[in-house]
Every structure is written in C-alpha cells, then in structure tokens.
Backbone as JSON Lines, residues from 0, in Angstrom:
{"i":0,"aa":"M","n":[-198.07,31.99,-87.21],"ca":[-196.76,32.42,-86.71],"c":[-196.12,31.28,-85.92]}
{"i":1,"aa":"S","n":[-194.87,31.24,-86.01],"ca":[-194.15,30.18,-85.3],"c":[-193.89,30.58,-83.86]}
{"i":2,"aa":"N","n":[-193.53,29.58,-83.06],"ca":[-193.21,29.85,-81.66],"c":[-192.02,30.78,-81.53]}
{"i":3,"aa":"V","n":[-191.09,30.7,-82.47],"ca":[-189.9,31.55,-82.44],"c":[-190.3,33.01,-82.63]}
{"i":4,"aa":"A","n":[-191.25,33.27,-83.51],"ca":[-191.69,34.64,-83.76],"c":[-192.55,35.16,-82.61]}
{"i":5,"aa":"L","n":[-193.25,34.3,-81.92],"ca":[-194.11,34.72,-80.81],"c":[-193.35,34.94,-79.51]}
{"i":6,"aa":"A","n":[-192.21,34.32,-79.36],"ca":[-191.45,34.42,-78.11],"c":[-191.12,35.86,-77.73]}
{"i":7,"aa":"P","n":[-190.58,36.7,-78.64],"ca":[-190.3,38.09,-78.25],"c":[-191.58,38.86,-77.89]}
{"i":8,"aa":"L","n":[-192.65,38.58,-78.61],"ca":[-193.92,39.23,-78.33],"c":[-194.43,38.83,-76.94]}
{"i":9,"aa":"E","n":[-194.31,37.58,-76.6],"ca":[-194.72,37.11,-75.27],"c":[-193.88,37.75,-74.18]}
{"i":10,"aa":"Q","n":[-192.58,37.9,-74.44],"ca":[-191.7,38.54,-73.46],"c":[-192.09,39.99,-73.26]}
{"i":11,"aa":"Q","n":[-192.38,40.69,-74.36],"ca":[-192.79,42.09,-74.25],"c":[-194.11,42.2,-73.49]}
{"i":12,"aa":"L","n":[-195.02,41.3,-73.76],"ca":[-196.3,41.31,-73.08],"c":[-196.13,41.02,-71.59]}
{"i":13,"aa":"D","n":[-195.3,40.06,-71.26],"ca":[-195.01,39.75,-69.85],"c":[-194.39,40.96,-69.15]}
{"i":14,"aa":"E","n":[-193.48,41.63,-69.82],"ca":[-192.84,42.82,-69.25],"c":[-193.87,43.94,-69.07]}
{"i":15,"aa":"L","n":[-194.73,44.11,-70.03],"ca":[-195.77,45.13,-69.92],"c":[-196.71,44.84,-68.75]}
{"i":16,"aa":"I","n":[-197.08,43.6,-68.59],"ca":[-197.94,43.2,-67.46],"c":[-197.23,43.47,-66.14]}
{"i":17,"aa":"R","n":[-195.95,43.13,-66.08],"ca":[-195.17,43.36,-64.86],"c":[-195.1,44.85,-64.53]}
{"i":18,"aa":"V","n":[-194.85,45.67,-65.55],"ca":[-194.76,47.12,-65.33],"c":[-196.11,47.67,-64.89]}
{"i":19,"aa":"C","n":[-197.17,47.21,-65.49],"ca":[-198.52,47.66,-65.1],"c":[-198.83,47.31,-63.65]}
{"i":20,"aa":"E","n":[-198.48,46.11,-63.26],"ca":[-198.71,45.69,-61.87],"c":[-197.88,46.54,-60.9]}
{"i":21,"aa":"Q","n":[-196.63,46.78,-61.29],"ca":[-195.75,47.6,-60.45],"c":[-196.3,49.02,-60.33]}
{"i":22,"aa":"L","n":[-196.75,49.6,-61.44],"ca":[-197.31,50.95,-61.41],"c":[-198.6,51.0,-60.61]}
{"i":23,"aa":"S","n":[-199.39,49.96,-60.7],"ca":[-200.63,49.91,-59.93],"c":[-200.33,49.88,-58.43]}
{"i":24,"aa":"E","n":[-199.36,49.08,-58.02],"ca":[-198.97,49.02,-56.61],"c":[-198.41,50.37,-56.14]}
{"i":25,"aa":"E","n":[-197.58,50.96,-56.98],"ca":[-197.0,52.26,-56.63],"c":[-198.09,53.33,-56.53]}
{"i":26,"aa":"N","n":[-199.03,53.29,-57.44],"ca":[-200.14,54.24,-57.42],"c":[-200.95,54.09,-56.14]}
{"i":27,"aa":"Q","n":[-201.24,52.86,-55.75],"ca":[-201.99,52.62,-54.52],"c":[-201.23,53.14,-53.31]}
{"i":28,"aa":"S","n":[-199.94,52.88,-53.29],"ca":[-199.1,53.35,-52.19],"c":[-199.11,54.88,-52.12]}
{"i":29,"aa":"L","n":[-199.01,55.53,-53.26],"ca":[-199.01,56.99,-53.3],"c":[-200.36,57.56,-52.87]}
{"i":30,"aa":"R","n":[-201.43,56.89,-53.24],"ca":[-202.77,57.34,-52.81],"c":[-202.92,57.23,-51.29]}
{"i":31,"aa":"E","n":[-202.42,56.15,-50.73],"ca":[-202.47,55.98,-49.28],"c":[-201.63,57.04,-48.58]}
{"i":32,"aa":"E","n":[-200.46,57.31,-49.11],"ca":[-199.59,58.34,-48.53],"c":[-200.24,59.72,-48.64]}
{"i":33,"aa":"Q","n":[-200.87,59.99,-49.77],"ca":[-201.56,61.26,-49.96],"c":[-202.68,61.42,-48.93]}
{"i":34,"aa":"E","n":[-203.45,60.37,-48.72],"ca":[-204.54,60.43,-47.74],"c":[-203.99,60.66,-46.33]}
{"i":35,"aa":"K","n":[-202.9,59.98,-46.02],"ca":[-202.26,60.16,-44.71],"c":[-201.8,61.61,-44.53]}
{"i":36,"aa":"L","n":[-201.2,62.18,-45.58],"ca":[-200.72,63.55,-45.5],"c":[-201.87,64.55,-45.41]}
{"i":37,"aa":"K","n":[-202.97,64.27,-46.08],"ca":[-204.14,65.15,-45.98],"c":[-204.66,65.15,-44.55]}
{"i":38,"aa":"T","n":[-204.74,63.97,-43.94],"ca":[-205.21,63.87,-42.56],"c":[-204.27,64.63,-41.63]}
{"i":39,"aa":"E","n":[-202.98,64.43,-41.82],"ca":[-201.99,65.12,-40.99],"c":[-202.1,66.63,-41.16]}
{"i":40,"aa":"R","n":[-202.29,67.07,-42.39],"ca":[-202.44,68.51,-42.67],"c":[-203.66,69.07,-41.95]}
{"i":41,"aa":"N","n":[-204.78,68.34,-42.0],"ca":[-205.99,68.81,-41.33],"c":[-205.8,68.91,-39.83]}
{"i":42,"aa":"V","n":[-205.1,67.95,-39.25],"ca":[-204.82,68.0,-37.81],"c":[-203.96,69.22,-37.49]}
{"i":43,"aa":"L","n":[-202.94,69.47,-38.31],"ca":[-202.06,70.61,-38.07],"c":[-202.8,71.94,-38.25]}
{"i":44,"aa":"L","n":[-203.68,72.01,-39.23],"ca":[-204.47,73.23,-39.42],"c":[-205.37,73.49,-38.22]}
{"i":45,"aa":"E","n":[-205.95,72.43,-37.68],"ca":[-206.81,72.58,-36.51],"c":[-205.99,73.04,-35.29]}
{"i":46,"aa":"K","n":[-204.82,72.44,-35.1],"ca":[-203.96,72.85,-33.99],"c":[-203.52,74.29,-34.14]}
{"i":47,"aa":"T","n":[-203.21,74.71,-35.37],"ca":[-202.81,76.09,-35.62],"c":[-203.95,77.05,-35.31]}
{"i":48,"aa":"S","n":[-205.15,76.67,-35.71],"ca":[-206.32,77.5,-35.44],"c":[-206.55,77.63,-33.93]}
{"i":49,"aa":"Q","n":[-206.45,76.54,-33.21],"ca":[-206.63,76.57,-31.76],"c":[-205.57,77.44,-31.1]}
{"i":50,"aa":"A","n":[-204.34,77.31,-31.56],"ca":[-203.25,78.12,-30.99],"c":[-203.49,79.6,-31.27]}
{"i":51,"aa":"R","n":[-203.94,79.91,-32.49],"ca":[-204.21,81.31,-32.85],"c":[-205.28,81.9,-31.94]}
{"i":52,"aa":"H","n":[-206.35,81.12,-31.69],"ca":[-207.42,81.61,-30.82],"c":[-206.93,81.82,-29.39]}
{"i":53,"aa":"R","n":[-206.11,80.9,-28.91],"ca":[-205.57,81.06,-27.55],"c":[-204.68,82.3,-27.46]}
{"i":54,"aa":"I","n":[-203.86,82.53,-28.46],"ca":[-202.97,83.7,-28.46],"c":[-203.78,84.98,-28.54]}
{"i":55,"aa":"E","n":[-204.8,85.0,-29.4],"ca":[-205.66,86.19,-29.51],"c":[-206.36,86.45,-28.18]}
{"i":56,"aa":"S","n":[-206.78,85.4,-27.51],"ca":[-207.44,85.55,-26.21],"c":[-206.46,86.11,-25.18]}
{"i":57,"aa":"M","n":[-205.23,85.61,-25.18],"ca":[-204.23,86.12,-24.24],"c":[-203.93,87.59,-24.51]}
{"i":58,"aa":"I","n":[-203.84,87.96,-25.76],"ca":[-203.57,89.36,-26.12],"c":[-204.7,90.26,-25.63]}
{"i":59,"aa":"E","n":[-205.94,89.81,-25.79],"ca":[-207.09,90.59,-25.3],"c":[-207.04,90.74,-23.79]}
{"i":60,"aa":"R","n":[-206.71,89.65,-23.08],"ca":[-206.61,89.74,-21.61],"c":[-205.49,90.68,-21.2]}
{"i":61,"aa":"L","n":[-204.37,90.64,-21.9],"ca":[-203.26,91.54,-21.6],"c":[-203.65,92.99,-21.83]}
{"i":62,"aa":"K","n":[-204.39,93.23,-22.91],"ca":[-204.85,94.6,-23.18],"c":[-205.78,95.08,-22.07]}
{"i":63,"aa":"L","n":[-206.69,94.2,-21.6],"ca":[-207.58,94.57,-20.5],"c":[-206.8,94.87,-19.24]}
{"i":64,"aa":"L","n":[-205.81,94.03,-18.93],"ca":[-204.99,94.27,-17.74],"c":[-204.22,95.58,-17.86]}
{"i":65,"aa":"E","n":[-203.77,95.89,-19.04],"ca":[-203.01,97.12,-19.27],"c":[-203.9,98.34,-19.04]}
{"i":66,"aa":"H","n":[-205.15,98.27,-19.47],"ca":[-206.07,99.38,-19.29],"c":[-206.53,99.54,-17.84]}
{"i":67,"aa":"E","n":[-206.52,98.43,-17.1],"ca":[-206.95,98.48,-15.71],"c":[-205.9,99.12,-14.8]}
{"i":68,"aa":"T","n":[-204.64,99.07,-15.23],"ca":[-203.59,99.61,-14.37],"c":[-203.24,101.03,-14.69]}
C-alpha cells in the first residue's frame, strides 16, 4: 500500500487512540467521583442513624416525664 492510502487509516487510528485515552481518563474520573459519593452517602447514613437514635431517646424520656406527672 502506498503512503497516500495509509494516511487516512493512520488518521483514523490516531483518532481512535485519542478517543480511547479520553474515555479512559473520563472513566477514572467517574470512578473517583463514585467512590467519593459512596463515602459521603455512608457518612450521611451514619449521621441519620445517630439522629434517629437521639430522637427516639428523647421521645422515650418525654413519655416517661409525661407518665410521672
């Protein structure tokens, strides 16, 4: 094959390599963001659980005070 015939093929290959690299970088970025969001979600779930327990405890104390009076 001549250089003229290979030139478009080389351009397509270069473009494909560029797109693959771009997708790989984007994929890595999305994985990092996903991990960050999972961590944030776990923190929020723990805070919600702690708040629920505190509220349940306050309700129990209020019920006891109500029965004492």
